[in-house]
C-alpha positions as CSV (number, residue, x, y, z in Angstrom):
1,M,153.0,150.6,111.7
2,F,149.2,151.6,111.8
3,L,148.3,149.4,108.7
4,Q,147.5,145.7,109.3
5,N,146.9,143.1,106.8
6,V,143.1,142.1,106.3
7,R,142.3,138.9,106.8
8,D,139.7,138.1,104.1
9,G,139.4,134.5,104.8
10,S,137.8,135.1,108.1
11,R,135.5,137.9,106.9
12,T,134.4,135.9,103.7
13,S,133.4,132.6,105.8
14,C,131.5,134.7,108.0
15,I,129.7,136.5,105.3
16,E,129.0,133.1,103.6
17,N,127.7,131.8,107.0
18,V,125.1,134.4,107.0
19,E,124.1,134.2,103.5
20,Q,123.8,130.5,103.7
21,R,121.4,130.7,107.1
22,F,119.4,133.5,105.2
23,S,119.0,131.3,102.1
24,D,118.0,128.1,104.1
25,R,115.4,130.2,106.2
26,R,113.9,131.6,102.7
27,L,113.8,128.0,101.5
28,R,112.1,126.8,104.3
29,Y,109.7,129.9,104.2
30,R,108.7,129.3,100.5
31,Q,108.3,125.5,101.0
32,T,106.0,126.2,103.9
33,L,104.2,128.9,101.9
34,Q,103.9,126.4,98.7
35,K,102.4,123.8,101.3
36,D,99.8,126.0,102.9
37,L,98.8,127.4,99.5
38,R,98.3,123.8,98.0
39,S,96.6,122.7,101.0
40,S,94.0,125.8,101.0
41,F,93.5,125.5,97.3
42,R,92.5,121.7,97.6
43,S,90.2,122.6,100.8
44,E,88.5,125.7,99.0
45,Y,88.4,125.9,95.3
46,L,88.4,121.8,94.8
47,A,85.3,121.6,97.2
48,V,83.4,124.1,94.9
49,L,83.8,121.5,92.0
50,V,82.1,119.0,93.9
51,Q,78.7,118.8,92.6
52,K,75.9,118.2,95.1
53,P,72.5,117.5,93.9
54,K,69.8,119.8,95.5
55,K,67.4,117.1,95.8
56,R,67.5,113.1,95.5
57,V,66.8,111.9,92.1
58,S,64.2,109.1,91.7
59,N,65.2,106.2,89.5
60,T,62.0,104.6,89.1
61,I,60.5,104.3,85.8
62,K,56.9,105.5,85.1
63,I,54.6,105.3,82.3
64,G,55.2,108.1,79.8
65,H,59.1,108.2,80.6
66,V,61.5,108.1,77.5
67,V,64.3,105.8,77.9
68,L,67.2,104.3,76.3
69,I,67.2,100.6,75.2
70,G,70.4,98.8,74.3
71,S,73.5,97.2,75.5
72,D,76.9,98.5,76.8
73,S,78.6,97.2,73.5
74,R,76.8,99.9,71.5
75,G,77.4,103.5,71.7
76,R,74.5,106.0,73.1
77,I,74.2,107.6,69.9
78,D,73.1,104.2,68.4
79,L,70.6,103.4,71.0
80,P,67.0,103.7,70.1
81,L,64.5,105.8,72.5
82,V,61.5,104.2,73.6
83,V,58.4,105.7,75.5
84,I,57.1,103.2,78.5
85,A,53.7,102.1,77.7
86,E,53.1,99.4,80.3
87,L,55.1,98.4,83.4
88,I,55.4,94.6,84.5
89,T,55.8,94.3,88.3
90,E,56.7,91.6,90.6
91,K,55.1,90.3,93.7
92,T,56.8,92.9,95.6
93,N,55.6,95.8,93.3
94,R,58.8,96.6,92.1
95,C,59.9,97.1,88.5
96,D,63.0,95.4,87.4
97,W,64.9,97.2,84.6
């Protein structure tokens, strides 16, 4: 008289709905967290790796500089080192190299 049958189907579907909503929220949270961490890594840590020279490097050749003489077909280890003894300039006072 006081005992009633428990309807398992309705309770399990309710529990499954709650679990599904919780897992969906958790998945969205983890995806957002992963995206935020990736963007902060790119902006902070990779920016540190960019090397910026403190002063502008001059590419002008002067007498007394040591340079490598060769072509692109040879490796750097095979190129001879030469000390600049004389510069031949153009009319514009610019050295071609």
